PDB file of N, CA, C and O in Angstrom:
ATOM      1  N   MET A   1      -8.056   5.137 -32.142  1.00  0.00           N
ATOM      2  CA  MET A   1      -7.209   3.966 -32.260  1.00  0.00           C
ATOM      3  C   MET A   1      -7.917   2.787 -31.602  1.00  0.00           C
ATOM      4  O   MET A   1      -8.512   2.925 -30.533  1.00  0.00           O
ATOM      5  N   ARG A   2      -7.848   1.646 -32.241  1.00  0.00           N
ATOM      6  CA  ARG A   2      -8.411   0.434 -31.646  1.00  0.00           C
ATOM      7  C   ARG A   2      -7.415  -0.086 -30.620  1.00  0.00           C
ATOM      8  O   ARG A   2      -6.292  -0.449 -30.972  1.00  0.00           O
ATOM      9  N   VAL A   3      -7.819  -0.124 -29.350  1.00  0.00           N
ATOM     10  CA  VAL A   3      -6.949  -0.581 -28.277  1.00  0.00           C
ATOM     11  C   VAL A   3      -7.311  -1.976 -27.780  1.00  0.00           C
ATOM     12  O   VAL A   3      -6.574  -2.589 -27.008  1.00  0.00           O
ATOM     13  N   HIS A   4      -8.454  -2.460 -28.237  1.00  0.00           N
ATOM     14  CA  HIS A   4      -8.957  -3.774 -27.837  1.00  0.00           C
ATOM     15  C   HIS A   4      -9.980  -4.174 -28.889  1.00  0.00           C
ATOM     16  O   HIS A   4     -10.490  -3.314 -29.607  1.00  0.00           O
ATOM     17  N   LYS A   5     -10.285  -5.440 -28.993  1.00  0.00           N
ATOM     18  CA  LYS A   5     -11.231  -5.862 -30.033  1.00  0.00           C
ATOM     19  C   LYS A   5     -12.606  -5.223 -29.874  1.00  0.00           C
ATOM     20  O   LYS A   5     -13.368  -5.143 -30.838  1.00  0.00           O
ATOM     21  N   SER A   6     -12.928  -4.766 -28.664  1.00  0.00           N
ATOM     22  CA  SER A   6     -14.237  -4.161 -28.406  1.00  0.00           C
ATOM     23  C   SER A   6     -14.203  -2.654 -28.187  1.00  0.00           C
ATOM     24  O   SER A   6     -15.244  -2.046 -27.940  1.00  0.00           O
ATOM     25  N   TYR A   7     -13.010  -2.034 -28.274  1.00  0.00           N
ATOM     26  CA  TYR A   7     -12.902  -0.615 -27.930  1.00  0.00           C
ATOM     27  C   TYR A   7     -12.049   0.170 -28.921  1.00  0.00           C
ATOM     28  O   TYR A   7     -10.970  -0.266 -29.322  1.00  0.00           O
ATOM     29  N   ILE A   8     -12.556   1.328 -29.302  1.00  0.00           N
ATOM     30  CA  ILE A   8     -11.821   2.313 -30.073  1.00  0.00           C
ATOM     31  C   ILE A   8     -11.820   3.581 -29.233  1.00  0.00           C
ATOM     32  O   ILE A   8     -12.866   3.995 -28.732  1.00  0.00           O
ATOM     33  N   VAL A   9     -10.636   4.210 -29.072  1.00  0.00           N
ATOM     34  CA  VAL A   9     -10.560   5.405 -28.244  1.00  0.00           C
ATOM     35  C   VAL A   9      -9.982   6.580 -29.031  1.00  0.00           C
ATOM     36  O   VAL A   9      -9.231   6.401 -29.990  1.00  0.00           O
ATOM     37  N   ASN A  10     -10.349   7.776 -28.602  1.00  0.00           N
ATOM     38  CA  ASN A  10      -9.775   9.005 -29.128  1.00  0.00           C
ATOM     39  C   ASN A  10      -8.521   9.278 -28.297  1.00  0.00           C
ATOM     40  O   ASN A  10      -8.620   9.522 -27.095  1.00  0.00           O
ATOM     41  N   LEU A  11      -7.342   9.238 -28.925  1.00  0.00           N
ATOM     42  CA  LEU A  11      -6.082   9.405 -28.202  1.00  0.00           C
ATOM     43  C   LEU A  11      -5.988  10.750 -27.488  1.00  0.00           C
ATOM     44  O   LEU A  11      -5.298  10.866 -26.476  1.00  0.00           O
ATOM     45  N   LYS A  12      -6.671  11.757 -28.003  1.00  0.00           N
ATOM     46  CA  LYS A  12      -6.634  13.087 -27.392  1.00  0.00           C
ATOM     47  C   LYS A  12      -7.431  13.146 -26.090  1.00  0.00           C
ATOM     48  O   LYS A  12      -7.272  14.092 -25.319  1.00  0.00           O
ATOM     49  N   LYS A  13      -8.279  12.161 -25.833  1.00  0.00           N
ATOM     50  CA  LYS A  13      -9.136  12.158 -24.646  1.00  0.00           C
ATOM     51  C   LYS A  13      -8.656  11.202 -23.552  1.00  0.00           C
ATOM     52  O   LYS A  13      -9.362  11.002 -22.563  1.00  0.00           O
ATOM     53  N   ILE A  14      -7.464  10.605 -23.712  1.00  0.00           N
ATOM     54  CA  ILE A  14      -6.936   9.706 -22.694  1.00  0.00           C
ATOM     55  C   ILE A  14      -6.471  10.528 -21.502  1.00  0.00           C
ATOM     56  O   ILE A  14      -5.657  11.440 -21.641  1.00  0.00           O
ATOM     57  N   GLU A  15      -6.994  10.196 -20.336  1.00  0.00           N
ATOM     58  CA  GLU A  15      -6.602  10.880 -19.104  1.00  0.00           C
ATOM     59  C   GLU A  15      -5.378  10.218 -18.484  1.00  0.00           C
ATOM     60  O   GLU A  15      -4.442  10.900 -18.067  1.00  0.00           O
ATOM     61  N   SER A  16      -5.387   8.875 -18.424  1.00  0.00           N
ATOM     62  CA  SER A  16      -4.250   8.150 -17.871  1.00  0.00           C
ATOM     63  C   SER A  16      -4.227   6.709 -18.371  1.00  0.00           C
ATOM     64  O   SER A  16      -5.231   6.169 -18.837  1.00  0.00           O
ATOM     65  N   ILE A  17      -3.039   6.107 -18.255  1.00  0.00           N
ATOM     66  CA  ILE A  17      -2.863   4.688 -18.560  1.00  0.00           C
ATOM     67  C   ILE A  17      -2.368   4.047 -17.273  1.00  0.00           C
ATOM     68  O   ILE A  17      -1.353   4.456 -16.710  1.00  0.00           O
ATOM     69  N   ILE A  18      -3.095   3.041 -16.816  1.00  0.00           N
ATOM     70  CA  ILE A  18      -2.792   2.412 -15.530  1.00  0.00           C
ATOM     71  C   ILE A  18      -2.200   1.023 -15.774  1.00  0.00           C
ATOM     72  O   ILE A  18      -2.866   0.157 -16.343  1.00  0.00           O
ATOM     73  N   PRO A  19      -0.941   0.803 -15.343  1.00  0.00           N
ATOM     74  CA  PRO A  19      -0.378  -0.556 -15.455  1.00  0.00           C
ATOM     75  C   PRO A  19      -1.024  -1.469 -14.423  1.00  0.00           C
ATOM     76  O   PRO A  19      -1.291  -1.052 -13.296  1.00  0.00           O
ATOM     77  N   TRP A  20      -1.269  -2.690 -14.803  1.00  0.00           N
ATOM     78  CA  TRP A  20      -1.855  -3.678 -13.920  1.00  0.00           C
ATOM     79  C   TRP A  20      -0.825  -4.771 -13.774  1.00  0.00           C
ATOM     80  O   TRP A  20       0.367  -4.466 -13.788  1.00  0.00           O
ATOM     81  N   PHE A  21      -1.201  -5.999 -13.637  1.00  0.00           N
ATOM     82  CA  PHE A  21      -0.234  -7.077 -13.504  1.00  0.00           C
ATOM     83  C   PHE A  21      -0.177  -7.904 -14.787  1.00  0.00           C
ATOM     84  O   PHE A  21      -1.106  -7.879 -15.594  1.00  0.00           O
ATOM     85  N   LYS A  22       0.923  -8.634 -14.965  1.00  0.00           N
ATOM     86  CA  LYS A  22       1.144  -9.512 -16.117  1.00  0.00           C
ATOM     87  C   LYS A  22       1.014  -8.785 -17.452  1.00  0.00           C
ATOM     88  O   LYS A  22       0.492  -9.351 -18.413  1.00  0.00           O
ATOM     89  N   GLY A  23       1.481  -7.542 -17.524  1.00  0.00           N
ATOM     90  CA  GLY A  23       1.478  -6.808 -18.784  1.00  0.00           C
ATOM     91  C   GLY A  23       0.140  -6.244 -19.215  1.00  0.00           C
ATOM     92  O   GLY A  23      -0.012  -5.820 -20.361  1.00  0.00           O
ATOM     93  N   ILE A  24      -0.831  -6.232 -18.317  1.00  0.00           N
ATOM     94  CA  ILE A  24      -2.151  -5.697 -18.639  1.00  0.00           C
ATOM     95  C   ILE A  24      -2.189  -4.209 -18.289  1.00  0.00           C
ATOM     96  O   ILE A  24      -1.668  -3.795 -17.253  1.00  0.00           O
ATOM     97  N   TYR A  25      -2.806  -3.415 -19.155  1.00  0.00           N
ATOM     98  CA  TYR A  25      -2.950  -1.980 -18.922  1.00  0.00           C
ATOM     99  C   TYR A  25      -4.408  -1.591 -19.091  1.00  0.00           C
ATOM    100  O   TYR A  25      -5.158  -2.234 -19.825  1.00  0.00           O
ATOM    101  N   TRP A  26      -4.797  -0.523 -18.395  1.00  0.00           N
ATOM    102  CA  TRP A  26      -6.139   0.044 -18.489  1.00  0.00           C
ATOM    103  C   TRP A  26      -6.019   1.503 -18.897  1.00  0.00           C
ATOM    104  O   TRP A  26      -5.071   2.181 -18.501  1.00  0.00           O
ATOM    105  N   ILE A  27      -6.963   1.989 -19.679  1.00  0.00           N
ATOM    106  CA  ILE A  27      -7.019   3.396 -20.070  1.00  0.00           C
ATOM    107  C   ILE A  27      -8.192   4.041 -19.349  1.00  0.00           C
ATOM    108  O   ILE A  27      -9.282   3.473 -19.282  1.00  0.00           O
ATOM    109  N   VAL A  28      -7.957   5.235 -18.809  1.00  0.00           N
ATOM    110  CA  VAL A  28      -9.026   6.027 -18.218  1.00  0.00           C
ATOM    111  C   VAL A  28      -9.220   7.227 -19.150  1.00  0.00           C
ATOM    112  O   VAL A  28      -8.271   7.952 -19.447  1.00  0.00           O
ATOM    113  N   MET A  29     -10.444   7.424 -19.602  1.00  0.00           N
ATOM    114  CA  MET A  29     -10.762   8.508 -20.519  1.00  0.00           C
ATOM    115  C   MET A  29     -11.301   9.714 -19.758  1.00  0.00           C
ATOM    116  O   MET A  29     -11.880   9.567 -18.682  1.00  0.00           O
ATOM    117  N   GLU A  30     -11.110  10.893 -20.314  1.00  0.00           N
ATOM    118  CA  GLU A  30     -11.651  12.116 -19.714  1.00  0.00           C
ATOM    119  C   GLU A  30     -13.167  12.019 -19.624  1.00  0.00           C
ATOM    120  O   GLU A  30     -13.827  11.721 -20.619  1.00  0.00           O
ATOM    121  N   GLY A  31     -13.723  12.266 -18.452  1.00  0.00           N
ATOM    122  CA  GLY A  31     -15.166  12.312 -18.268  1.00  0.00           C
ATOM    123  C   GLY A  31     -15.869  10.969 -18.196  1.00  0.00           C
ATOM    124  O   GLY A  31     -17.097  10.927 -18.119  1.00  0.00           O
ATOM    125  N   ILE A  32     -15.126   9.873 -18.218  1.00  0.00           N
ATOM    126  CA  ILE A  32     -15.735   8.538 -18.153  1.00  0.00           C
ATOM    127  C   ILE A  32     -15.143   7.795 -16.961  1.00  0.00           C
ATOM    128  O   ILE A  32     -13.922   7.751 -16.811  1.00  0.00           O
ATOM    129  N   LYS A  33     -15.969   7.224 -16.131  1.00  0.00           N
ATOM    130  CA  LYS A  33     -15.515   6.534 -14.923  1.00  0.00           C
ATOM    131  C   LYS A  33     -15.043   5.102 -15.207  1.00  0.00           C
ATOM    132  O   LYS A  33     -14.409   4.483 -14.352  1.00  0.00           O
ATOM    133  N   MET A  34     -15.340   4.577 -16.382  1.00  0.00           N
ATOM    134  CA  MET A  34     -15.025   3.202 -16.732  1.00  0.00           C
ATOM    135  C   MET A  34     -13.567   3.055 -17.167  1.00  0.00           C
ATOM    136  O   MET A  34     -13.025   3.940 -17.830  1.00  0.00           O
ATOM    137  N   LYS A  35     -12.931   1.944 -16.798  1.00  0.00           N
ATOM    138  CA  LYS A  35     -11.583   1.632 -17.259  1.00  0.00           C
ATOM    139  C   LYS A  35     -11.702   0.785 -18.527  1.00  0.00           C
ATOM    140  O   LYS A  35     -12.498  -0.151 -18.583  1.00  0.00           O
ATOM    141  N   ILE A  36     -10.907   1.120 -19.539  1.00  0.00           N
ATOM    142  CA  ILE A  36     -10.933   0.414 -20.815  1.00  0.00           C
ATOM    143  C   ILE A  36      -9.680  -0.452 -20.914  1.00  0.00           C
ATOM    144  O   ILE A  36      -8.573   0.055 -20.732  1.00  0.00           O
ATOM    145  N   PRO A  37      -9.828  -1.746 -21.198  1.00  0.00           N
ATOM    146  CA  PRO A  37      -8.651  -2.611 -21.298  1.00  0.00           C
ATOM    147  C   PRO A  37      -7.863  -2.324 -22.572  1.00  0.00           C
ATOM    148  O   PRO A  37      -8.423  -1.920 -23.591  1.00  0.00           O
ATOM    149  N   VAL A  38      -6.551  -2.541 -22.491  1.00  0.00           N
ATOM    150  CA  VAL A  38      -5.684  -2.410 -23.663  1.00  0.00           C
ATOM    151  C   VAL A  38      -5.164  -3.798 -23.997  1.00  0.00           C
ATOM    152  O   VAL A  38      -4.647  -4.503 -23.130  1.00  0.00           O
ATOM    153  N   SER A  39      -5.302  -4.183 -25.252  1.00  0.00           N
ATOM    154  CA  SER A  39      -4.827  -5.480 -25.705  1.00  0.00           C
ATOM    155  C   SER A  39      -3.309  -5.562 -25.540  1.00  0.00           C
ATOM    156  O   SER A  39      -2.601  -4.588 -25.794  1.00  0.00           O
ATOM    157  N   LYS A  40      -2.814  -6.719 -25.115  1.00  0.00           N
ATOM    158  CA  LYS A  40      -1.368  -6.900 -24.940  1.00  0.00           C
ATOM    159  C   LYS A  40      -0.615  -6.674 -26.249  1.00  0.00           C
ATOM    160  O   LYS A  40       0.531  -6.223 -26.230  1.00  0.00           O
ATOM    161  N   SER A  41      -1.241  -6.979 -27.379  1.00  0.00           N
ATOM    162  CA  SER A  41      -0.573  -6.806 -28.669  1.00  0.00           C
ATOM    163  C   SER A  41      -0.525  -5.343 -29.115  1.00  0.00           C
ATOM    164  O   SER A  41       0.212  -5.011 -30.044  1.00  0.00           O
ATOM    165  N   ILE A  42      -1.285  -4.478 -28.481  1.00  0.00           N
ATOM    166  CA  ILE A  42      -1.368  -3.064 -28.865  1.00  0.00           C
ATOM    167  C   ILE A  42      -0.564  -2.150 -27.948  1.00  0.00           C
ATOM    168  O   ILE A  42      -0.222  -1.038 -28.351  1.00  0.00           O
ATOM    169  N   ILE A  43      -0.254  -2.579 -26.733  1.00  0.00           N
ATOM    170  CA  ILE A  43       0.318  -1.677 -25.738  1.00  0.00           C
ATOM    171  C   ILE A  43       1.632  -1.041 -26.193  1.00  0.00           C
ATOM    172  O   ILE A  43       1.854   0.143 -25.938  1.00  0.00           O
ATOM    173  N   LYS A  44       2.502  -1.795 -26.857  1.00  0.00           N
ATOM    174  CA  LYS A  44       3.784  -1.232 -27.306  1.00  0.00           C
ATOM    175  C   LYS A  44       3.560  -0.118 -28.327  1.00  0.00           C
ATOM    176  O   LYS A  44       4.194   0.934 -28.250  1.00  0.00           O
ATOM    177  N   GLU A  45       2.664  -0.347 -29.277  1.00  0.00           N
ATOM    178  CA  GLU A  45       2.343   0.671 -30.282  1.00  0.00           C
ATOM    179  C   GLU A  45       1.715   1.907 -29.629  1.00  0.00           C
ATOM    180  O   GLU A  45       2.054   3.035 -29.987  1.00  0.00           O
ATOM    181  N   LEU A  46       0.815   1.701 -28.686  1.00  0.00           N
ATOM    182  CA  LEU A  46       0.164   2.813 -27.989  1.00  0.00           C
ATOM    183  C   LEU A  46       1.188   3.655 -27.231  1.00  0.00           C
ATOM    184  O   LEU A  46       1.140   4.884 -27.281  1.00  0.00           O
ATOM    185  N   LYS A  47       2.112   2.999 -26.529  1.00  0.00           N
ATOM    186  CA  LYS A  47       3.153   3.727 -25.805  1.00  0.00           C
ATOM    187  C   LYS A  47       4.019   4.542 -26.761  1.00  0.00           C
ATOM    188  O   LYS A  47       4.366   5.684 -26.459  1.00  0.00           O
ATOM    189  N   ASN A  48       4.371   3.969 -27.906  1.00  0.00           N
ATOM    190  CA  ASN A  48       5.180   4.700 -28.887  1.00  0.00           C
ATOM    191  C   ASN A  48       4.444   5.934 -29.395  1.00  0.00           C
ATOM    192  O   ASN A  48       5.046   7.002 -29.506  1.00  0.00           O
ATOM    193  N   ILE A  49       3.166   5.810 -29.702  1.00  0.00           N
ATOM    194  CA  ILE A  49       2.369   6.925 -30.204  1.00  0.00           C
ATOM    195  C   ILE A  49       2.270   8.035 -29.153  1.00  0.00           C
ATOM    196  O   ILE A  49       2.353   9.218 -29.483  1.00  0.00           O
ATOM    197  N   LEU A  50       2.095   7.651 -27.901  1.00  0.00           N
ATOM    198  CA  LEU A  50       1.938   8.630 -26.827  1.00  0.00           C
ATOM    199  C   LEU A  50       3.268   9.133 -26.270  1.00  0.00           C
ATOM    200  O   LEU A  50       3.294  10.043 -25.442  1.00  0.00           O
ATOM    201  N   GLY A  51       4.371   8.540 -26.726  1.00  0.00           N
ATOM    202  CA  GLY A  51       5.680   8.984 -26.278  1.00  0.00           C
ATOM    203  C   GLY A  51       6.041   8.506 -24.881  1.00  0.00           C
ATOM    204  O   GLY A  51       6.777   9.175 -24.155  1.00  0.00           O
ATOM    205  N   ILE A  52       5.518   7.342 -24.509  1.00  0.00           N
ATOM    206  CA  ILE A  52       5.803   6.751 -23.196  1.00  0.00           C
ATOM    207  C   ILE A  52       6.943   5.759 -23.369  1.00  0.00           C
ATOM    208  O   ILE A  52       6.952   4.977 -24.319  1.00  0.00           O
ATOM    209  N   LYS A  53       7.913   5.790 -22.443  1.00  0.00           N
ATOM    210  CA  LYS A  53       9.052   4.896 -22.509  1.00  0.00           C
ATOM    211  C   LYS A  53       8.581   3.441 -22.443  1.00  0.00           C
ATOM    212  O   LYS A  53       7.762   3.073 -21.600  1.00  0.00           O
ATOM    213  N   VAL A  54       9.118   2.626 -23.350  1.00  0.00           N
ATOM    214  CA  VAL A  54       8.766   1.206 -23.401  1.00  0.00           C
ATOM    215  C   VAL A  54       9.851   0.429 -22.701  1.00  0.00           C
ATOM    216  O   VAL A  54      11.017   0.509 -23.087  1.00  0.00           O
ATOM    217  N   ASN A  55       9.485  -0.336 -21.661  1.00  0.00           N
ATOM    218  CA  ASN A  55      10.447  -1.191 -20.956  1.00  0.00           C
ATOM    219  C   ASN A  55      10.691  -2.441 -21.768  1.00  0.00           C
ATOM    220  O   ASN A  55       9.752  -3.076 -22.246  1.00  0.00           O
ATOM    221  N   THR A  56      11.958  -2.794 -21.923  1.00  0.00           N
ATOM    222  CA  THR A  56      12.274  -4.016 -22.680  1.00  0.00           C
ATOM    223  C   THR A  56      12.974  -5.024 -21.819  1.00  0.00           C
ATOM    224  O   THR A  56      13.313  -6.109 -22.290  1.00  0.00           O
TER     225      THR A  56
END
């Protein structure tokens, strides 16, 4: 899934999603030390796909 204009991730390899400030989220992938940014326009769709409660 494209989570940012520069990043495509395998949803099965997501280790965690870290909330930041002002609606920004980071993805940590299995086996990778780098944090991947999630576009603000994608976060709601990503949460729905992963079954994470969306705050409204």
